[in-house]
N, C-alpha and C positions, 0 to 999 in steps of 0.2 A: 595568699595574702600580700605577697610582694608586688603583684600586679595592681592591687588596690593602694598600697602604700610603698611606692618605689624606694623611699629612704630607708626601708628596712635593710637594704643591702649594706648600709653603713654600720648597722648594729649586728646583723647576722650575715657574715660573709659567705660566699660560695653557696648561695641558695640553689637548690636543684630546680631544674625546669620541670614543668608539669605538662602532661599530655593535653592536647587540645581535644575538647569534647563538644558534644552538641549543646544546644541551649538548655534543655531540661537538666542534663547531667551537670552542666556548669552551675546552674542555679542550686542543684542539690549539693554540689561540692562546696559552694559558697556558704550555704546554710549550715552545713556540718562544720565547716571551718570556723564560722563565727560563733556557733554554739560552743565549740571546744575552746575558742579563744576567750569568750566571756567567762566560761567555767574556770579557766586557768588563772585569770587575773582578778576575779572577784572572790573574796574570801570573807569569812566572818569578821576578821580584823580590819579588812579593807573592802567593804561593799561598794558597789558602783550604782549610781543613779543616772539615768539618761532621760532627758526631757525631749520629747518630739512634738513639734507644733504643726498645726494645719494638716492633720492626718486625713482630712476629708479629700485631699488631693493625692494621697499615696496610691501607687500602682499595686497591682495584684502580687507581683514578686516581692515587693517590700512588705506588704501585709502578711504574706505567707512566712517570711523571715521573722517578723515580729511575733506571729502566732507561735512559731516553733520555739522562740526564746521564752515566751510567756508560759507556755504549757509544759516546758521541760522541767520535770520535778528535780533534776539534779542541778539546775541553775538557781541555787537558793539565794545567792547574795547579789543578785542583779535586780534593780527595781526600774521598770520602764514606766514613765509617766507620759501619757499622750493627751494632747488637746486637739479638739476639732470643733467645728461649728455645726451643731446639730440641725440648725435651720437650713443648712445647705445640703443636707442628706435626704435621700428618699429611701424607702424600704428595700430597694434593689441595688443601692450603691455598694461597691465592693467593701467599704469599711463597715457598713451596717451588717452585711452578711458575715464578714470575718469576726466581728464582735459577737455575733450570735453563735458562731462556731466555737469561739473561745469559751463563752459562757456554758455551752452544752458540754464541753470537755471537762468541766469542773475545775 
């Protein structure tokens, strides 16, 4: 997380360094880290809402991260609101396919 938010070093001193991994492992680590982060800061008393615009331009890694957050049953107090332009999408666009995956997962 400190690589994404360098100012964390001022709040949490002496952050450990993490091992360098391959691309897939790094994406998995980031997904897990963000899942745990949002679970820890969103509570019933303090829910979090995030609005994301122009999702039609999102890349696969971002869409996978969003899918994991949306489908995680333990992440109860996080609401993601996404906006996109359906007229700019085709049936094979990554966003369309990811939305279908999310819908199938229940």
